[in-house]
N, C-alpha and C positions, 0 to 999 in steps of 0.2 A: 801502118801503126804510128801513133803520135810519139814524139820523143819526150823524154822526161823533162819536167821543169823542176829544178831544185834551187830554191833561193831561201835557204833556211840557216842563216848565220847565227850560231849561238852567241858569239860576242855581241852582235848587233842587238839581239833580243835582250840580253842581260843589260846592256847599256840603256836600251829603251825603257826598261822597267826601273832601273836605278835612277835615271835622270828625271822621271816624272812622278807626280804624286796622285793625280786623279785620272780615272779611266772610266769610259762608258763602253760597254760591250753590246753588240746587237748582231742579228742574223737575218736570214731570209724569211719571207712570208710563209706562213704555215710551217713552223719549225718542226723538225723531226728529232729523233733521238741523238743524232750526231751533233746537230746545231745546239740543242739545249744542254746536252752533256758537256760539250766543249766550253760553252759559256760558263756554266756553273763550276766546272773543274778549274778553269783559269781564274774566275772570280774568287773562289775560295782560297786559292793559293795567294793571290794578290792581297786579300784581306789579312792573311796570316803573316805577311811581311809589312803590314802597316799602311798599305795603300788604300785610297778611297775608290770604291768601285760601285758602279750601278749597271744592272742589266736592263735594257729598255728595248722591247721588241714590238714590232708593228702588230703582230698577231698574238692572240691569247695562247696559252700553253694547252695543247691537247690533253684530254682527260687522262689518257694512259701514261702521260709523262709527269703529271702533277706531283706524284710521289717524290720526284727528284728534288723539288723545292719546298717540300712540306716542313722541313726542319730549317728554322731561321730563313723564312722566305725573302728573296731578293729580287725576283723577276718582276718588272713593271710593264704594263701595256702602254704603248706610246700614245700620248696626247699632245697635239701640236702646241696648244696654249701653255700646257704645264711643263713640257720637257724641252722645248727647243732651246731656250736660253741656257739651261743647265748643260745640255749636250755640247753646245758651242763653247761654253766656258770650261769644259773639261780639258785637261792637258792632252789626252789621247782619245780618239774614237776608233774602236776596233770592230771591223766587220769579219765575222767568222762563218765558215762553212758555205760561203758563196763568194764568187769572185766578181760579181756585178752588183753595184749599189742599187740598181733599178729593182733588184729582187727584194729590197727592203721597202719597196713601195713609196709611200709619202715621206719616208725618212731619207730617201736618196739624195735630195738637194743638200742635206747637212754634210755629206761627204765632200761636196764641192766647196762648201763654205768653211769647213773646219780647218784649223791650222795644222793638225797632225793626224790625218787619217791613216790607218794601218790595216793591212789585210793578212789574215791567217786562214789558209784554205788548202784543199787538195784537188780541186777541179782543174780541168783543162782550159787553156786559153784565157788567162785572167785579163780583166779590163785594166787599163792604165790609169789609176786614180789615186793610188796610195803613196804616201811618202816613204813608207817602209813596207816590205812584203816578206812574209814567211810562208813559202809554198813548197810542197812536195807532192807532185801528182802521182807518185807511186805509193804514197801512204794509204793505208786501208781506210782512213777516216781522219777528219780534223781532230778528233779526240786523241788518236795516236800521236799526231803532230804536237798537240798541246802537252801531252804527257812527256814527250821527248824534250820539248823546250823547258818545261818546268824542272824536270829532274836534272837537266844540264845547268840551268841557272841557279838551282839550289846550292851548288858548290860555292857560289859567290854571294848570293842574296839570302840564303837560308829559307825559312818558312817550312810549311809542311803540307802534305796532301791529306786533308781530313777524311773521315769516313764518308762524309757527304760528297766531297770532291771525287773520292775513289769510286763511289757508286755511280756518279754522273759520267765519269770518263769510261767506266766499264760499259755503261749503256751506250755511250757514243760508239765505242768499238764494236760491241755486240750487234747493234742494229745495222751499222754500215758494212759489216762483214756478212750479213745475213745469218747471224748466229754461227759465225766462224765457218762458213762454207763457200763464200765468194772468192774469186781470184785474188791473189796476193795475201791470202791467209797463210801464214808460215809460222815457224817455230818462234820467231821473235815476238809476234803478236800474242802468242799463247804465254810467253814469258811475261810480257807487259800485263796481260790480263791476270796472271797469277799474282804478280806484285800488287795489283789493285785489289784482289781478293784478300791478300794479306793485310792491306791497309783498311779493309772494312767493307768492301763491296760483297754483297750476297748474291751469288749467281742464280739461285733458285728464286729468291724474291724479285730480283730485277727482271728475270724472264717472265714470271707470272704477272707482274704489274704491267709490263710492256705488251705482252701478247695474249694474256689470258684474263683480261679485265674488261673486255668489250661489252657494250650493251647488246641486247637482242637485235637491235636495228642493224648492226654490222653483219650478223648472220643472214638477215633478210637480204641485205645488199649483195652478199656473196652469191646467194641463189640467183638474183637478177643478173649479176655479172657473168656467171657461168652459163646462164641461159642465153646470153648475148654472144657467146663464143662463136667465132668463125675462123675457118682454116683456109689458107691459100697456098698455091705453088707447091703442091705435093706435101702439105702439112709442114712446110718450112717456116711459115709465118702464121701467127695467130693474132686476132684482134678481139678486144672486149670493150664494152661500153656501159657506162652508167650515166643516165640523164638526170636533169633536175626533177623530172617526174618520178624517177626511181627513188631519189632522195626523199621526196615528199611522201611517197607511198610508204616508205620504211620509217618515216620520222627520223631520218638520219642526217648527219652533217658531212660535208665534203671531206673532212679529215679522216672519216671512217673508211675510206677506200684505200688507205695506205697498205701497200703490199699486194694489191690485187694483180698488178702487172706480172707478178711472179708465177701465178697459177699455171699458165700454159707451158712453162719451162719444165713441168713434170713430164711432158711428152718428149721422147728422145729425139724425134726428128726436127723439133722446133729450133730454128736459128734466130728468129726475131719474135719478140712478144711486144705488142703495142696495146696500151690501155688508153681509152678516150674517156675523159670526164667532161661532161657539159657544164660550163660555168654559167653564171647569170649573164655574163657578157663574154662570149667566146668559148674556147676549149682549152683544156689542159691535156697534154699528151705525154705519157710516160713510155719510154723506149727501153727494152732490154735485148741484149744479143749474146751470142756465144761464139767461141772459137775466134776466127779471123774476121768476123763480122763486126762492124763498128756502129754501135747505137748512137754515138756522138755525131758521126757523119750524117746520119739520117736526121737527127734532131736539128742540126745546123740548117738544113734545108727549110726548116719551119721556124727559124729564129731562135732556136734553143742551143743547149750545150750540156756538158756534164762529163762523165767518164767514158772510156772506150766502150765498156759493156753496159753502162747504165747512164741514161740521159733523160732530159725532159724539155718540153717547149710549151709555150702558151700562144694561142692564136686568137687574136681579138677581132679579126674581121668577121663579117657576117657570111657564114658558109654552113651548109647543111652537113650533117654527119656523113651521109653517103658520098658527098663531094670530097670531104676531107679524108675519109677513109680511102677513097680511090687514089687521091694524091699521095698519101702515105704508102699505100701498096705499090704504086708505080715507082716511088723512090726506093723502097726496099728491094723490089725486083731488080732494079738497075744494079744494086750492090750485090745481090745474089748472083747475077749473071756475070759480074765483073771480077769477082774474087775467086 
């Protein structure tokens, strides 16, 4: 098991916010609910205490999360010519919900050039790039971490968690806890969620917007995904696949496969679930595990990382699915045999 990383000094966070005026927030490519919710939750609070804030992301916001920024929109899609100077001139550049600037794609070099890069995250094995880091690898989500930092700093800096911020942070927590069923879901996270509901988050609306607003193309992809299902090692490992051809046939986008890796975990014997998505250049692999099995250890073998039970990797070399599947299966088998 990994040891906890906890670098989450409230006095340092309070000083960081107090001593600077302008902030740019960004996150990883293809942002999920935790990434977007954390950005919006933090941005709304910073605005409430008179700070200048911009959210600039490499990727566009997925359709099922656009409701989060419908009220007073703030999220911008990164354009090198338009944004580079503004980002470098901001007092602070904050990377949220990923600990590797490379996951911000073409925005990554800005973290090397910026005078004050900051990291706020909950993933394992952070890269050493930030001037200040706020990390708790035992947090359920970056959204939980943002909530804790904001409510702690409010004692000195004031401000408020608006209904928009509450909704965003609730979605961050809801999605990264698997709707409150993943490991580390405890009474504290329910208390935080209850506070966010009191502040304006609507649990019915947020769930329906996030999970029940898909296009028909997503259901078509689910059918193709389940049809690709293969079991190995006495039904202890399951793999699934979506190809570029599948996406084209369903008139679907890559972001619509979100959550597919979870399907095989409905089978009681499964200890590892692996989902392969063919990219235009390479592969995206999602790893899930249960019990003492480490998804992160398997992901590391393919250049990825994440949490103990949930991780991912991207493979850009030219390799067939069958070859990659075999390599992953062999890596999983070694862990199944060793633990």
